[in-house]
DRENROVEX-332110 format. One record per residue (C-alpha): x, y, z. Coordinates in nm, 4 decimals. Layout:
[[X, Y, Z]] ...
***
This chain:
[[30.6592, 6.5546, -4.2571]] [[30.3032, 6.6692, -4.3523]] [[30.0394, 6.4402, -4.4879]] [[30.0328, 6.5993, -4.8374]] [[30.3087, 6.6706, -5.1001]] [[30.0924, 6.8506, -5.3592]] [[29.8594, 7.1116, -5.2161]] [[29.4878, 7.0373, -5.2417]] [[29.3934, 7.3947, -5.2234]] [[29.6773, 7.5653, -5.4105]] [[29.7894, 7.2960, -5.6244]] [[30.1587, 7.3795, -5.5230]] [[30.4339, 7.1214, -5.4821]] [[30.4597, 7.1600, -5.1059]] [[30.7052, 6.8717, -5.0726]] [[30.9480, 7.0309, -5.3292]] [[30.9269, 7.3634, -5.1812]] [[31.0000, 7.2384, -4.8221]] [[31.2976, 7.0255, -4.9430]] [[31.4347, 7.3239, -5.1207]] [[31.3996, 7.5444, -4.8251]] [[31.5738, 7.2831, -4.5981]] [[31.8421, 7.2335, -4.8345]] [[31.9013, 7.5904, -4.8673]] [[31.9151, 7.6180, -4.4863]] [[32.1551, 7.3440, -4.4449]] [[32.3723, 7.3439, -4.7562]] [[32.6456, 7.5881, -4.6350]] [[32.6772, 7.4093, -4.2913]] [[32.6960, 7.0577, -4.4590]] [[32.9586, 7.1783, -4.7136]] [[33.1570, 7.3161, -4.4182]] [[33.1297, 6.9890, -4.2411]] [[33.2355, 6.7908, -4.5485]] [[33.5471, 7.0391, -4.6033]] [[33.6585, 7.0104, -4.2550]] [[33.6077, 6.6253, -4.2402]] [[33.8006, 6.5883, -4.5529]] [[34.0887, 6.8112, -4.4220]] [[34.1120, 6.6172, -4.0971]] [[34.0908, 6.2813, -4.2613]] [[34.3702, 6.3726, -4.4807]] [[34.5627, 6.5011, -4.1865]] [[34.5142, 6.1621, -4.0155]] [[34.6436, 5.9741, -4.3069]] [[34.9544, 6.2152, -4.3145]] [[35.0242, 6.1712, -3.9608]] [[35.0025, 5.8002, -4.0127]] [[35.2418, 5.7975, -4.2924]] [[35.4797, 6.0197, -4.0707]] [[35.4555, 5.7750, -3.7827]] [[35.5176, 5.4710, -3.9942]] [[35.8352, 5.6336, -4.1548]] [[35.9563, 5.7372, -3.7925]] [[35.9022, 5.3964, -3.6490]] [[36.0948, 5.2212, -3.9298]] [[36.3639, 5.4842, -3.8766]] [[36.3690, 5.4190, -3.5111]] [[36.4056, 5.0478, -3.5650]] [[36.7293, 5.1175, -3.7449]] [[36.8365, 5.3476, -3.4770]] [[36.7938, 5.0897, -3.2171]] [[37.0235, 4.8424, -3.4179]] [[37.2817, 5.1254, -3.4591]] [[37.2756, 5.1952, -3.0861]] [[37.3725, 4.8512, -2.9905]] [[37.7522, 4.7922, -2.9092]] [[37.7384, 4.4422, -3.0720]] [[37.6543, 4.6118, -3.4105]] [[38.0312, 4.7330, -3.3990]] [[38.3480, 4.5647, -3.3305]] [[38.2528, 4.2434, -3.4711]] [[38.5206, 3.9830, -3.5566]] [[38.5223, 3.7168, -3.8151]] [[38.7308, 3.3914, -3.8672]] [[38.8249, 3.2100, -4.1859]] [[39.0083, 2.8717, -4.2056]] [[39.2525, 2.7568, -4.4810]] [[39.0468, 2.4101, -4.4763]] [[38.7358, 2.2872, -4.3248]] [[38.8515, 1.9235, -4.3234]] [[38.9541, 1.9157, -3.9563]] [[38.7748, 2.1897, -3.7704]] [[38.5356, 2.4871, -3.7943]] [[38.5469, 2.8042, -3.5829]] [[38.3374, 3.0859, -3.4682]] [[38.4332, 3.4216, -3.2928]] [[38.2692, 3.6702, -3.0658]] [[38.3780, 4.0422, -3.0291]] [[38.6457, 3.9541, -2.7681]] [[38.8536, 3.7744, -3.0370]] [[39.1789, 3.9200, -3.1208]] [[39.2912, 3.9656, -3.4795]] [[39.5624, 3.7419, -3.5722]] [[39.6596, 3.4157, -3.7487]] [[39.6674, 3.0854, -3.5577]] [[39.8254, 2.7440, -3.6698]] [[39.6050, 2.4372, -3.5473]] [[39.6849, 2.0696, -3.5738]] [[39.4247, 1.8184, -3.4612]] [[39.6053, 1.5252, -3.3192]] [[39.3014, 1.3379, -3.1654]] [[38.9285, 1.3624, -3.1299]] [[38.7574, 1.3372, -2.8137]] [[38.5289, 1.0318, -2.7878]] [[38.2959, 0.8798, -2.5247]] [[38.3323, 0.5491, -2.3449]] [[38.1365, 0.2327, -2.4186]] [[38.1246, -0.0838, -2.1918]] [[37.9552, -0.4072, -2.2498]] [[37.7958, -0.6741, -2.0319]] [[37.8810, -1.0431, -2.0513]] [[37.7077, -1.2291, -2.3353]] [[37.3501, -1.3371, -2.2352]] [[37.1694, -1.6597, -2.3677]] [[36.9059, -1.4365, -2.5458]] [[36.7267, -1.1060, -2.5141]] [[36.4066, -1.2256, -2.3632]] [[36.5162, -1.4525, -2.0893]] [[36.5116, -1.3542, -1.7352]] [[36.8674, -1.2497, -1.6057]] [[36.8159, -1.2244, -1.2258]] [[36.6901, -1.0107, -0.9481]] [[36.8885, -0.7294, -0.8087]] [[37.0055, -0.3789, -0.8346]] [[37.2210, -0.2170, -1.0860]] [[37.4090, 0.1051, -0.9714]] [[37.5392, 0.3128, -1.2687]] [[37.7640, 0.6209, -1.2496]] [[37.8813, 0.8431, -1.5211]] [[38.1964, 1.0352, -1.4396]] [[38.1510, 1.2577, -1.1233]] [[37.7717, 1.2439, -1.1705]] [[37.5865, 1.0630, -0.8762]] [[37.4920, 0.7037, -0.9425]] [[37.1329, 0.6221, -1.0513]] [[36.9921, 0.2830, -0.9452]] [[36.7991, 0.0291, -1.1663]] [[36.5750, -0.2269, -0.9739]] [[36.5557, -0.5463, -1.1778]] [[36.2893, -0.8026, -1.0982]] [[36.3263, -1.1791, -1.1376]] [[36.1360, -1.1779, -1.4670]] [[36.3346, -0.8962, -1.6368]] [[36.5048, -0.9906, -1.9629]] [[36.8139, -0.8033, -2.1199]] [[36.5419, -0.6024, -2.3278]] [[36.3676, -0.4996, -2.0037]] [[36.6893, -0.3850, -1.8422]] [[36.7735, -0.1962, -2.1327]] [[36.4425, 0.0036, -2.1426]] [[36.4617, 0.0694, -1.7656]] [[36.8030, 0.2226, -1.8053]] [[36.6986, 0.4417, -2.0965]] [[36.3874, 0.5411, -1.9272]] [[36.5295, 0.6227, -1.5871]] [[36.4363, 0.9764, -1.4780]] [[36.7723, 1.0402, -1.2925]] [[36.9774, 0.8907, -1.5833]] [[37.2726, 1.1182, -1.5944]] [[37.3753, 1.0493, -1.9626]] [[37.3919, 0.6681, -2.0188]] [[37.2457, 0.5234, -2.3194]] [[37.1847, 0.1470, -2.3238]] [[37.1570, -0.0632, -2.6449]] [[37.1739, -0.4368, -2.7268]] [[37.4262, -0.5591, -2.9728]] [[37.3941, -0.9031, -3.1044]] [[37.7464, -1.0213, -3.1627]] [[37.8928, -1.3388, -3.2786]] [[37.8828, -1.5042, -2.9309]] [[37.5363, -1.3589, -2.8607]] [[37.3602, -1.0553, -2.7263]] [[37.5342, -0.8129, -2.5139]] [[37.4034, -0.5000, -2.3367]] [[37.6248, -0.2064, -2.4341]] [[37.6354, 0.1139, -2.2210]] [[37.7573, 0.4346, -2.3771]] [[37.8253, 0.7722, -2.2403]] [[37.6574, 1.0890, -2.3830]] [[37.9682, 1.2969, -2.2816]] [[38.3187, 1.2609, -2.4328]] [[38.6437, 1.2644, -2.2604]] [[38.8315, 1.0615, -2.0086]] [[38.6593, 1.2254, -1.7151]] [[38.3252, 1.0581, -1.8146]] [[38.3827, 0.6903, -1.7493]] [[38.1017, 0.4571, -1.6856]] [[38.0908, 0.2509, -1.3856]] [[37.8394, -0.0445, -1.3276]] [[37.7924, -0.2214, -0.9875]] [[37.5489, -0.5144, -0.9822]] [[37.4034, -0.6562, -0.6539]] [[37.2061, -0.9750, -0.6527]] [[36.9177, -0.9857, -0.4305]] [[36.7549, -1.3204, -0.5455]] [[36.8606, -1.6680, -0.5826]] [[37.1879, -1.7253, -0.8000]] [[37.4361, -1.4676, -0.9455]] [[37.2694, -1.3906, -1.2761]] [[37.2679, -1.0186, -1.2600]] [[37.6119, -0.9809, -1.1142]] [[37.7707, -1.2307, -1.3559]] [[37.5913, -1.0573, -1.6580]] [[37.6918, -0.7155, -1.5517]] [[38.0617, -0.7895, -1.5140]] [[38.1462, -0.4974, -1.7616]] [[38.4395, -0.4813, -2.0118]] [[38.5538, -0.1782, -2.2027]] [[38.4352, -0.1811, -2.5598]] [[38.5480, 0.1638, -2.6727]] [[38.7891, 0.3650, -2.4493]] [[38.7150, 0.7421, -2.3617]] [[38.9521, 0.9795, -2.5175]] [[39.0218, 1.3540, -2.4735]] [[39.0634, 1.5733, -2.7853]] [[39.4196, 1.6935, -2.8220]] [[39.5010, 1.9909, -3.0583]] [[39.8244, 2.1990, -3.1119]] [[39.7689, 2.5673, -3.1317]] [[40.0990, 2.7570, -3.2612]] [[40.2818, 2.4571, -3.1023]] [[40.0994, 2.4747, -2.7642]] [[39.9304, 2.1312, -2.6812]] [[39.5722, 2.1753, -2.5699]] [[39.3724, 1.8926, -2.4125]] [[38.9837, 1.9047, -2.3973]] [[38.7120, 1.6670, -2.2669]] [[38.5019, 1.7861, -2.5664]] [[38.5542, 1.8316, -2.9453]] [[38.4015, 2.1877, -2.8851]] [[38.6920, 2.4036, -2.7334]] [[38.5639, 2.7321, -2.5949]] [[38.8634, 2.8724, -2.4225]] [[39.1630, 2.7504, -2.6202]] [[39.1923, 3.0908, -2.8057]] [[39.0503, 3.3979, -2.6533]] [[38.7027, 3.4695, -2.8252]] [[38.7280, 3.1723, -3.0552]] [[38.5216, 2.8611, -3.0535]] [[38.6630, 2.5417, -3.2173]] [[38.4726, 2.2543, -3.3230]] [[38.6941, 1.9540, -3.4128]] [[38.5596, 1.7065, -3.6790]] [[38.8620, 1.4934, -3.7994]] [[39.2265, 1.4435, -3.6857]] [[39.5433, 1.4229, -3.8594]] [[39.8287, 1.5587, -3.6557]] [[40.0395, 1.6051, -3.9828]] [[39.7874, 1.8569, -4.1324]] [[39.7806, 2.2236, -4.0414]] [[39.4787, 2.4513, -4.0453]] [[39.5370, 2.8236, -4.0642]] [[39.2790, 3.0383, -3.8762]] [[39.2696, 3.4011, -3.9457]] [[39.0863, 3.6317, -3.7277]] [[39.0043, 3.9734, -3.8418]] [[38.7683, 4.2680, -3.7963]] [[38.4201, 4.2109, -3.9549]] [[38.3103, 4.5693, -4.0628]] [[38.0375, 4.4405, -4.2925]] [[37.7567, 4.4290, -4.0059]] [[37.8661, 4.7806, -3.8929]] [[37.8622, 4.9181, -4.2433]] [[37.5077, 4.7526, -4.3408]] [[37.3586, 4.9024, -4.0281]] [[37.5025, 5.2658, -4.0944]] [[37.3747, 5.2490, -4.4538]] [[37.0338, 5.1078, -4.3488]] [[37.0282, 5.3951, -4.1071]] [[37.1044, 5.6374, -4.3882]] [[36.8489, 5.5021, -4.6168]] [[36.5680, 5.5026, -4.3520]] [[36.6691, 5.8626, -4.2616]] [[36.6382, 5.9769, -4.6180]] [[36.2915, 5.7973, -4.6388]] [[36.1712, 5.9807, -4.3189]] [[36.2889, 6.3261, -4.4527]] [[36.1521, 6.2807, -4.8018]] [[35.7972, 6.1736, -4.6342]] [[35.8170, 6.5084, -4.4274]] [[35.9085, 6.7042, -4.7332]] [[35.6166, 6.5433, -4.9378]] [[35.3758, 6.6012, -4.6429]] [[35.4739, 6.9790, -4.6018]] [[35.5668, 7.0944, -4.9489]] [[35.3706, 7.3643, -5.1584]] [[35.3858, 7.3249, -5.5230]] [[35.3571, 7.6809, -5.6634]] [[35.3231, 7.5593, -6.0297]] [[35.0158, 7.3328, -5.9508]] [[34.9233, 7.5499, -5.6442]] [[34.8742, 7.2321, -5.4364]] [[34.9842, 7.2014, -5.0778]] [[35.0971, 6.8897, -4.8979]] [[34.8734, 6.7305, -4.6549]] [[35.0402, 6.8835, -4.3524]] [[35.1634, 7.1966, -4.5169]] [[35.2213, 7.4556, -4.2534]] [[35.1815, 7.2026, -3.9726]] [[35.4425, 7.2690, -3.6857]] [[35.4708, 6.8972, -3.5888]] [[35.6536, 6.7696, -3.9013]] [[35.8668, 7.0888, -3.9159]] [[35.9742, 7.0492, -3.5537]] [[36.0747, 6.6700, -3.6190]] [[36.2623, 6.7658, -3.9230]] [[36.4524, 7.0641, -3.7446]] [[36.5656, 6.8421, -3.4604]] [[36.6719, 6.5516, -3.6831]] [[36.8750, 6.8012, -3.8814]] [[37.0376, 6.9520, -3.5652]] [[37.1296, 6.6029, -3.4547]] [[37.2724, 6.4833, -3.7795]] [[37.5041, 6.8016, -3.7995]] [[37.6198, 6.7838, -3.4301]] [[37.9642, 6.6578, -3.3167]] [[37.9868, 6.3898, -3.0582]] [[38.2443, 6.3246, -2.7901]] [[38.4575, 6.0027, -2.8431]] [[38.7824, 5.8800, -2.6970]] [[38.9345, 6.0009, -3.0292]] [[38.7805, 6.3690, -2.9766]] [[38.4761, 6.5168, -3.1154]] [[38.3336, 6.3304, -3.4167]] [[38.0524, 6.3726, -3.6592]] [[37.8985, 6.1826, -3.9459]] [[38.1239, 6.3722, -4.1972]] [[38.4422, 6.2229, -4.0657]] [[38.3142, 5.8682, -4.1550]] [[38.1866, 5.9606, -4.5109]] [[37.8357, 6.0726, -4.4420]] [[37.7393, 6.4135, -4.5676]] [[37.4297, 6.6254, -4.6039]] [[37.3082, 6.7033, -4.9513]] [[37.1428, 7.0372, -5.0646]] [[36.8043, 6.8546, -5.0381]] [[36.8549, 6.7758, -4.6733]] [[36.9314, 6.4096, -4.7280]] [[37.2297, 6.1938, -4.6413]] [[37.4787, 6.0612, -4.8884]] [[37.7300, 5.7970, -4.8101]] [[38.0877, 5.7679, -4.9410]] [[38.0877, 5.3792, -4.9096]] [[38.4672, 5.3830, -4.9585]] [[38.5504, 5.6148, -4.6913]] [[38.3065, 5.4767, -4.4603]] [[38.4533, 5.1166, -4.5144]] [[38.8161, 5.2311, -4.4562]] [[38.7105, 5.4238, -4.1394]] [[38.5329, 5.1138, -3.9883]] [[38.8463, 4.8884, -4.0746]] [[39.0731, 5.1310, -3.9024]] [[38.8402, 5.2142, -3.6137]] [[38.9679, 5.1911, -3.2686]] [[38.6345, 5.2078, -3.0984]] [[38.5487, 5.5872, -3.1597]] [[38.2788, 5.4814, -3.4234]] [[38.1269, 5.2672, -3.1736]] [[38.1106, 5.5552, -2.9186]] [[37.9810, 5.7959, -3.1774]] [[37.6616, 5.5801, -3.2386]] [[37.6344, 5.3737, -2.9118]] [[37.7592, 5.5881, -2.6272]] [[37.4885, 5.5927, -2.3701]] [[37.2727, 5.9043, -2.3386]] [[37.5364, 6.1051, -2.5478]] [[37.5969, 5.9090, -2.8621]] [[37.4195, 5.9934, -3.1819]] [[37.1998, 5.6712, -3.1992]] [[37.1072, 5.7120, -2.8196]] [[37.0152, 6.0790, -2.8674]] [[36.8259, 6.0250, -3.1834]] [[36.6380, 5.7137, -3.0694]] [[36.5409, 5.9112, -2.7424]] [[36.3950, 6.1952, -2.9550]] [[36.2120, 5.9700, -3.2019]] [[36.0664, 5.7679, -2.9056]] [[35.9128, 6.0762, -2.7626]] [[35.6889, 6.1134, -3.0818]] [[35.6260, 5.7299, -3.1704]] [[35.5900, 5.5665, -2.8397]] [[35.2459, 5.4626, -2.7196]] [[35.0851, 5.7741, -2.5645]] [[35.3654, 5.9887, -2.7385]] [[35.3366, 6.3159, -2.9349]] [[35.1888, 6.1575, -3.2466]] [[34.9280, 5.9297, -3.0520]] [[34.8204, 6.2713, -2.8856]] [[34.7866, 6.4447, -3.2160]] [[34.5824, 6.1276, -3.3604]] [[34.3564, 6.1574, -3.0654]] [[34.3127, 6.5148, -3.1070]] [[34.2117, 6.4688, -3.4740]] [[33.9719, 6.1901, -3.3780]] [[33.8080, 6.4052, -3.1295]] [[33.7572, 6.6711, -3.3985]] [[33.5961, 6.4037, -3.6443]] [[33.3687, 6.3018, -3.3519]] [[33.2679, 6.6607, -3.2916]] [[33.1860, 6.7007, -3.6732]] [[32.9741, 6.3947, -3.6558]] [[32.7926, 6.5142, -3.3460]] [[32.7196, 6.8588, -3.5235]] [[32.5954, 6.6681, -3.8031]] [[32.3635, 6.4799, -3.6003]] [[32.2577, 6.8058, -3.4453]] [[32.2100, 6.9837, -3.7773]] [[31.9892, 6.6810, -3.8982]] [[31.7658, 6.7013, -3.5969]] [[31.7288, 7.0814, -3.6434]] [[31.6594, 7.0426, -4.0125]] [[31.3810, 6.7618, -3.9321]] [[31.2177, 7.0004, -3.6804]] [[31.2473, 7.2933, -3.9363]] [[31.0968, 7.0530, -4.2308]] [[30.8134, 6.9633, -3.9932]] [[30.7336, 7.3150, -3.9090]] [[30.7383, 7.4267, -4.2893]] [[30.5090, 7.1370, -4.3649]] [[30.2651, 7.2330, -4.0824]] [[30.2660, 7.5883, -4.2080]] [[30.2216, 7.5171, -4.5839]] [[29.9482, 7.2553, -4.5021]] [[29.7653, 7.5168, -4.2884]] [[29.7860, 7.7716, -4.5703]] [[29.6717, 7.5200, -4.8412]] [[29.3821, 7.4096, -4.6170]] [[29.2713, 7.7685, -4.5782]] [[29.2933, 7.8324, -4.9479]] [[29.0915, 7.5231, -5.0212]] [[28.8197, 7.6499, -4.7618]] [[28.8216, 7.9828, -4.9457]] [[28.7787, 7.8229, -5.2832]] [[28.5004, 7.6076, -5.1537]] [[28.3263, 7.9231, -5.0082]] [[28.3960, 8.0865, -5.3338]] [[28.2239, 7.7998, -5.5368]] [[27.9331, 7.7954, -5.3032]] [[27.8565, 8.1661, -5.3406]] [[27.8888, 8.1646, -5.7053]] [[27.6513, 7.8527, -5.7234]] [[27.3880, 8.0402, -5.5213]] [[27.4106, 8.3569, -5.7174]] [[27.3614, 8.1524, -6.0380]] [[27.0480, 8.0260, -5.8886]] [[26.8761, 8.3434, -5.8096]] [[26.5574, 8.4345, -6.0279]] [[26.6384, 8.6675, -6.3107]] [[27.0181, 8.5814, -6.3239]] [[27.1139, 8.4609, -6.6495]] [[27.4114, 8.2157, -6.6517]] [[27.6769, 8.3256, -6.8983]] [[27.8699, 8.0492, -7.0906]] [[28.2217, 8.1373, -7.1805]] 
***
């Protein structure tokens, strides 16, 4: 910038003139940059909204593409007093009469009564076995008390599931060993070997049974079932029974039936998400003739392509074991607005009577509706996919606009400096001319015989 703003010689507002000339030169280009930047920023926002709706839709598709979304079974019990039950998809629909005769319980064995819990018992080794598990050994020193032995058993790293506790009975304290596992196959065995003087350890650890081990016994439709545990995984195909009380005179009725609620919820979520996506595309690409306003992505080929592919997949037929099948056959139709509408009653009835064809319609690998749609949507929303490429392209356009702004600013700075140089040079010339003019007039006024006129 020049050294002056107001011309000394001319009195002109040089700064104002230069600013006006620079603004006139850059205004059109700046306005174009602003317009393009606003348009691209709006497109980035629109692409972001499109990707968000597609990602949510893809999440619903992935759920719909899983086989465990379909064919689920449910179980109900006439009473929960004696057992509870859960099922997997292999369970067979039907009714089962269950009576619980006996619960499984773990064995407990007790040592002989000790004098107290703090006196030394005797030196030696305790070898303890639980069922078919290998024995683990406890080394007892000549100073260890009943309490010390209890801690050593509970803290042993190779303890296979034996819990030790001290019970202070009427006759004195006893060390009681309990099994963490129920059933008659999980009996506790203790072998004490004395290595010091006396027989204190072996005498104390001559074990007697306090609580017997028992197997669970249930009767299912009159068939006796024996289990080591109160959880029966294989008594009924696909059904897990958990026993909590026994009374062989009481009957619990289990009813296994098809659970279509999960499938229906997944399908309805898919429809809602599809409608949200299609509405988003319509809003982004529409043109309102009344207000003469266009959507952010109006005329853009990307959302139109996505819309066209989705509509094709929605209206297609898919091969199943029951023949070609489409969404209309299960109560899902396309509205005039291009959205989906669900006949919940028809869908519910279709799911309840389904023999596996609806599962195939949505989940059949590579050829099912869910698989095809998910594959198509993935190409757009995955990292490095079509939408990411479009975002990158728009970001690059913004970067180029930013670079062009910098270049324009540099040119305008140079242009401004050049104008200041020219105007300052002109102003200096005028100032010199004014000075010379004043000097000449002064000399003329001082010549003899010249009379100065006063205006």
